[in-house]
N, C-alpha and C positions, 0 to 999 in steps of 0.2 A: 504493500500500500504506500509507504513513504517514497519508495523508488518511483512508482508510477506518478505520484503527485509532483515530484521534482521533474520528471520527464514532461508532464503536462505543462508545468510552469515554464520550462525551457522552450517548449513549442510556442506558447503564447507570446513569449518575449522575442521569438525569432521572426514573426510575421505580424502584420497589422491585424488580420482577422482570419479565423479558421471556422469552417462549418463543423457542426457536431459530428457529422459523418466522417469528415476528414480526420478529426482527432481520434475517433473510435478506430479507424483503420490503422492509423499510425501506432496507437497504443495497444492494438489487438484486444479491444474490449467492446462492450455494447454501448449504444448511445445512452442508455439509462445510466451506465457506470460513469460515463463522461459527465452527465448532468450532476451526479452525486459528487464527483471529484471537484467540479467547478463550485458547487455549493460549499464544499469543505474549504477550498481556497478563499472563498469570500468570508467564511467564518474566521479564518486566520488573518484577515485584513487585506487580502489582495483584491484590488478593484477590477473585477472581471465583469465587463458589460456583456449583455446578451440581447439578441434580437430574435423575434419569432418570424414564422413564415418560411416560404421556400428558399428565400435568400438569407435566412437568419444564420447567426453564428456567434462566436465569442471573440472578445479581444480585451487586452489589458488597457485600462484607461490611462491616458498619457498625462504628464504633468504632476504626478504624485509619487512620493517616495514609497518604494515597496518595502514591506516589513520583512524581517529575516524569517526564514523557515526554521523554527527551533526544533532541534532533535536531541534526544538523549543518546548515550553511547550505542545502545543496541540498534536504535533507529538509524543512526548515522552509518553504521556498518551495513545494515540491511539495504540502505539506499545505495551505498557503494557497490554492494554485490549485485543489486538489480541493474545498475547502470553498466557495470562491467559486462554482464550478460547481454544487455540490450544493445550495446555498441557493436556486437558481432552477429546478432540474430534477427533484429527487426530492420528490414530493408527501408532505407530512406531516412532513418533516424540516427545513423551511426555518428555523424559529426556532432549532432545536438547532444547525444549522450556523452560523448567525449568531453565536450565543453562543460556540460553540467558536472561531470566527474571532476574535472580540473578545478572548477569553482568550489565544489564541496571540499576537495582536498586542502585548499588554501586555508579554510577555517577550522580544520580538524586539529585537535591536540596531537602531539607527536606520537603518543602511544597508539592512537587510532590511525594516524597517517601511515604508520608502518604496516598495519594490517591491510589497509586499502592498497598500498603499493604492492604487497605480496599477492593480493588477489589479481591485480592487473598483470603482474609478471607471470603468474602461474596458469592463467586461463586461456583456453583456445575455444573458439566457436566452431561447431561442426555442422549445424543445421538450423532451420527456422524453429520458431516457437519459444515464447518466453518461458524460461525454466521456473519450476516451482517445487515445493515439497521439501527441499533441503534446508537445514537449519543454518543461519548465517554464522553462528559461532563454530559449527562443524566445518563449514567451508573455510573460515578464517584459520583454524588450526591446520587443516590440510594444505592450504595455500602457503602458509609459513613454512611447513615442513618441506614442501616442494622447493621453495626458494632456498632454504638453508641446507638442503640435502641431509635431512635428519629422519631416521627411522621413526615411523609412527605406528602406534598400536591402537586397535579399536575392536569393538564388537560389530559383527556383520550378520544381518538377517538374510538367510538364503531364500530362494524362490519358494521353497516348501514351508517356510516359516521357522525353521530351526536356526539357531544362532551359533556362530563360531567366533573364536578369537583370532585376529589376524595381526601380523607384525610385518610391515612391508616398507619398501623403498619407494616413496611417492615420486612420481615423475611429472604429472600434469593434470590439471583440472580441465575438463571439457564440458561445454554446455551446448545443448541443442536438442531438438525434438521434444521439448518440454521438460527435460531433466538435466541434472548435473551428474557427472561421472568422474571418478578418480582412476587414472591410468597409473599403475604401479608394478614394480617387480616384487614377486613373493619369493623370498629366499627358501622358505620351507618347501615350496613346490617347484623351485628352480624354473620359474616361468613368469611371463608377463600376465597380469590380470586386469580386468576392468570391473570396477565396483560402482554401483549406483550410490550416490551420496545420500539419498534419502533413506537408505538402508544401513547407513553407518551411524553408530551411536558411541558416545564417550571416547572420541579420539584423543590420544594423549601423546605428546612428544616423548621420546625415550632418552634424549640427550646423547644418542649414539649417532655419529655422522657416518655417511657412506660415500663411496666414490660413484658418481653417476654412471650408469650403463648406457650403451647405445641401444635404443629400442629397435625392434625389427621393422617397424613402420612408424610413421608419424602418429601422434596421439589421436588426431581426428579420424584417420583411416582405421586405427585400432578400435575405436568406439563404434564406428559404422559396422565393422565386421562382427564385433561382439553382439550388437543388436540383431544383426541379420542371422547369426548362427545360434542365438540363444534357444534353449530347449523349451519353447513355449508349450503350454498345455493345449492351446487351440491354434490351429493353422487353417487357412482357407485360401482359395483362389477363385476369383470371379472375373468373368468377361463383362465389361461395362460398356454400355452404348453411349460413349462420350469420348472425346479426344483426351490425350494425356494432359493438356493444359487445363481442362476442366477439373480433372481429378486432383491435380496439384493445387489448384485454387481452393477446392473444397477440403482437401486433407493436406495442409501444408507440412505436417509433421511426418508424413509418409516418407520412408527411405527411398531414395531414387532407384535403388536396385529392385524395389518391389513393384515398380511400375514399368510395364513394357507395352509399347504401342503395337496394335494389330494393323490398323490402317488409319486414315485421317479422321474416322468417325468412331473408333472403338479402341479399347486397350484392355490389358489383363492386369489385375491388381492382386498382389499376394499380401495376406494379413497374417500376423503372428502376435498372440497376446495370451496372458494368463486369465483374463476376464472376458468371457464370451460376449458379454453385453457391449463391450467396446467395438467389436466387429459389427454388431447389429447397428450401433449408433453411426459408425462410419459409412456403412452401406446406405442407411437412410439419409445421411447428410449429402450423399452424391446427388439425390434428386432426379435420377435417371434410371431406366430399366437396366437390369443386370441378370446374368445367369451364373449360378454357383457351379463351378467346374469341380471343385473339391471342397468338402466340409465334413466335419464330424457330426454325429447324430445330435449332440447337445446344441450345436449351433443351428442346425435345421429346425429343431424343436423350438428354440428360442425365437427364430424368425417367424414360424407359424403362429406362436402364441402372441408375439408382438403385433403381427398382422391382424389377428382377431381382435385384439384390444383396440387397435386404430379403427377398424371397421365398426366396432360397437360404439366407439366414441363419436364417430362422424354422424351428423344428422342425415336421415334417409331422404328428406326433402328440404328444399331451400325454405328459409323463413318466409311466411306469408303465402305459401303454396300448399297444395294437397297432394297426396300420393296419387299415382295414376289409377283411375277407375273409382276413386273415392270422391263423392260429392262434397263440395264446400259446405260448411255449416251455415 
């Protein structure tokens, strides 16, 4: 939330006027969220003027001093984390995010500035989608360990829900496709591993330094491969009656390798997830016909059930009309 507020404020300062739709697209939120954030800025004392109608929009009133955006330590680090991710994942806002991060850094105390600098130095963007779910303090510890080449220990929740203790050589934080990842070398397994940051708890520096190793591939490529090869509970493949560009626009977090064109009017999409409902949601979000080429029984059952719910919820006749063959009252 604080990170998005700062992004919104930076956008309003960068241009005379923005429409609500433009701001929503830049911030990857809904128009309603933009209205709530604008109201919050007004509560903080920012003079945001708004106009209604088709040509309506928002702008900062000129000729008035802007109040400072007061943040506590946790909020300041959260803002910096959000801006660091935004700078590489939201198209068209990179420069704005970098400028906002630079301004924030100037007013931070030294203890927080070091954490922000570590985040910027240790982070690589791999794909679209504002990341969420990871704790800012967890990311701060991991980023500092990456920068200082220090072994870090943490508890890690596996895909099946079990937990293990890990002690690794952190290499890089990677953000993209809506999540944060840690790429690290695991000495106990003598191999490189990719960890989801939202599954990491209680990371702690060990005060033991290591000599950085040369990874087999860059961190971004390693994360893409880890996502593609993960042993998901549910996999599916569908032929979609829409071009590749349509699917990319509707599902921006979809890995490029999971999208293959058939011709100018259709493509094949591959899904992988532990939650079958997310595939149903993605298929519905496409808004075009599709044929399931491969799917397990649970997915097919969920699609049938969802379809029945939607049919039951839809009115059988338009308001003010009567069903065929039934006389009007």
